RORO-371782 format. One line per field, with one value per residue: residue number from 1; chain; y, x, z of N, C-alpha, C in turn. Coordinates in pm, 1 decimal. Example, Ala and Ser with C-alpha at 12.3 -4.5 7.8 and 13.67 -1.06 7.14 Angstrom:
residues 2
k = 1;2
c = A;A
n_py = -569.0;-225.0
n_px = 1319.0;1285.0
n_pz = 780.0;708.0
ca_py = -450.0;-106.0
ca_px = 1230.0;1367.0
ca_pz = 780.0;714.0
c_py = -330.0;3.0
c_px = 1320.0;1290.0
c_pz = 780.0;787.0
//
This chain:
residues 63
k = 1;2;3;4;5;6;7;8;9;10;11;12;13;14;15;16;17;18;19;20;21;22;23;24;25;26;27;28;29;30;31;32;33;34;35;36;37;38;39;40;41;42;43;44;45;46;47;48;49;50;51;52;53;54;55;56;57;58;59;60;61;62;63
c = A;A;A;A;A;A;A;A;A;A;A;A;A;A;A;A;A;A;A;A;A;A;A;A;A;A;A;A;A;A;A;A;A;A;A;A;A;A;A;A;A;A;A;A;A;A;A;A;A;A;A;A;A;A;A;A;A;A;A;A;A;A;A
n_py = 1601.4;1362.5;1202.6;934.5;842.2;874.5;684.0;440.6;444.2;390.2;135.7;-11.2;25.0;-107.7;-376.2;-460.1;-435.0;-613.9;-847.9;-870.1;-875.4;-1133.6;-1294.4;-1230.6;-1309.0;-1585.2;-1730.8;-1640.8;-1648.7;-1438.4;-1232.2;-1097.6;-806.5;-712.1;-802.5;-655.9;-386.6;-410.4;-481.1;-251.0;-70.3;-179.2;-144.6;130.0;203.2;90.9;229.5;493.6;448.0;391.9;637.2;804.5;684.5;741.2;1000.9;1070.6;949.9;1111.3;1341.4;1274.0;1237.4;1493.5;1640.4
n_px = -556.6;-719.6;-1040.6;-1047.0;-780.9;-730.4;-912.5;-807.6;-563.9;-647.4;-755.9;-533.1;-377.3;-542.9;-564.3;-295.9;-225.4;-399.9;-324.9;-64.0;-71.9;-195.5;16.7;236.3;133.2;38.4;238.5;498.5;462.1;451.3;395.8;75.3;51.0;299.1;263.5;43.4;133.9;350.9;211.1;45.1;242.7;374.7;156.3;131.3;376.1;349.6;129.7;233.5;440.6;294.5;160.4;372.6;480.2;258.6;262.7;491.6;445.9;258.8;381.7;556.9;405.1;302.7;509.7
n_pz = -586.4;-783.6;-750.0;-848.4;-851.6;-580.0;-467.6;-601.3;-460.4;-201.1;-215.4;-293.6;-69.8;122.2;33.3;23.7;291.2;407.5;307.0;361.9;655.9;680.9;579.5;737.0;997.4;961.4;796.1;867.3;1140.5;1333.3;1616.1;1690.2;1728.0;1608.5;1352.7;1270.3;1276.3;1102.1;867.0;836.8;781.2;547.1;373.1;365.2;242.6;-1.7;-106.9;-113.2;-294.4;-517.2;-550.2;-608.6;-837.3;-1013.9;-1024.4;-1141.3;-1390.8;-1489.2;-1521.9;-1724.9;-1934.7;-1976.6;-2065.7
ca_py = 1468.4;1337.6;1093.6;802.3;821.3;851.8;553.7;339.2;440.0;333.4;-0.3;-77.4;17.9;-197.1;-506.5;-491.4;-439.9;-753.6;-971.5;-859.4;-929.4;-1272.1;-1348.9;-1219.2;-1364.5;-1718.4;-1787.5;-1608.1;-1675.4;-1330.2;-1201.8;-1016.2;-665.0;-693.7;-822.5;-535.5;-271.8;-444.1;-482.1;-112.9;-0.4;-212.5;-101.1;263.6;214.3;49.5;335.2;611.5;415.8;407.9;774.2;866.4;635.9;812.1;1152.2;1056.2;901.2;1221.0;1468.8;1249.4;1275.7;1641.0;1699.2
ca_px = -566.9;-869.7;-1107.0;-1018.1;-653.4;-748.1;-980.0;-706.8;-463.2;-709.7;-776.4;-402.9;-339.1;-621.9;-534.3;-166.6;-242.0;-467.3;-249.8;55.6;-112.1;-213.9;132.3;319.5;70.1;32.6;340.7;612.6;415.6;489.4;290.7;-44.5;78.3;403.8;201.8;-47.4;230.2;424.7;117.8;20.9;374.8;383.0;47.3;156.7;490.1;302.0;48.3;313.3;507.9;189.8;123.3;490.3;474.8;148.5;300.0;603.5;393.6;169.1;472.6;622.5;301.5;264.5;626.7
ca_pz = -624.6;-827.2;-672.1;-897.2;-796.0;-440.0;-452.2;-625.9;-349.7;-80.9;-253.6;-289.6;83.1;199.3;-17.6;66.3;439.4;455.7;260.2;447.7;780.5;677.7;557.9;850.7;1107.2;944.6;745.7;959.0;1283.9;1426.9;1715.7;1631.8;1729.9;1518.0;1231.1;1234.6;1261.6;978.3;756.4;796.9;717.3;410.5;295.3;341.5;149.9;-133.2;-150.8;-145.5;-424.0;-623.6;-578.9;-678.2;-992.1;-1087.2;-1035.7;-1249.1;-1534.3;-1534.2;-1561.3;-1833.0;-2039.7;-2002.5;-2124.8
c_py = 1441.1;1212.3;957.9;757.8;796.5;711.7;437.9;321.1;377.2;178.6;-79.6;-84.2;-93.6;-343.4;-533.9;-518.8;-567.8;-857.6;-974.0;-916.8;-1087.7;-1343.5;-1350.6;-1297.4;-1528.6;-1788.5;-1763.5;-1635.2;-1562.9;-1298.3;-1099.2;-864.8;-634.7;-707.0;-705.4;-409.0;-290.5;-436.1;-317.2;-33.4;-44.7;-167.2;59.4;290.0;193.4;177.1;451.2;575.7;432.7;546.7;835.6;806.6;700.7;939.9;1162.5;1029.2;1029.0;1332.9;1413.4;1271.3;1410.2;1707.7;1692.3
c_px = -721.4;-920.7;-1063.1;-885.5;-644.5;-802.1;-887.6;-617.6;-514.8;-724.8;-646.7;-363.7;-409.0;-576.4;-392.1;-155.7;-295.0;-390.2;-117.7;23.5;-114.7;-78.9;211.9;262.1;81.6;176.1;478.0;579.6;461.1;377.1;200.3;-1.6;192.1;350.9;104.0;34.7;302.4;329.9;66.0;130.0;387.7;281.9;70.3;276.1;431.8;218.4;127.7;401.8;415.5;162.3;248.5;501.6;367.1;180.9;399.6;552.2;312.8;271.7;539.7;535.6;291.8;390.9;624.7
c_pz = -664.1;-744.3;-717.3;-846.1;-645.0;-393.4;-489.8;-517.6;-228.0;-96.2;-251.0;-145.1;151.2;162.2;31.0;208.8;489.5;423.4;343.9;591.0;790.8;658.6;678.0;975.1;1079.7;894.9;824.4;1100.2;1374.1;1511.2;1647.8;1628.0;1628.0;1384.5;1188.8;1206.8;1123.1;859.1;721.1;730.5;576.8;311.4;269.0;245.9;21.6;-183.3;-183.0;-271.3;-527.9;-647.3;-644.7;-819.8;-1069.4;-1123.6;-1153.7;-1395.9;-1580.5;-1588.6;-1693.9;-1958.1;-2076.5;-2068.0;-2285.3
//
């Protein structure tokens, strides 16, 4: 994995995690523990989806 792709993945994970935590905590009024776990889970899912989409885009270009 190149550094640019890894850096973008980290930024996406961090951004989605922070925004998700704020939404879960303030708007949905979930307890802090559940909000943390949910935000980390959503951040991880988004980062994985990003990596998969980049991998597919790279394989289509090389074909």
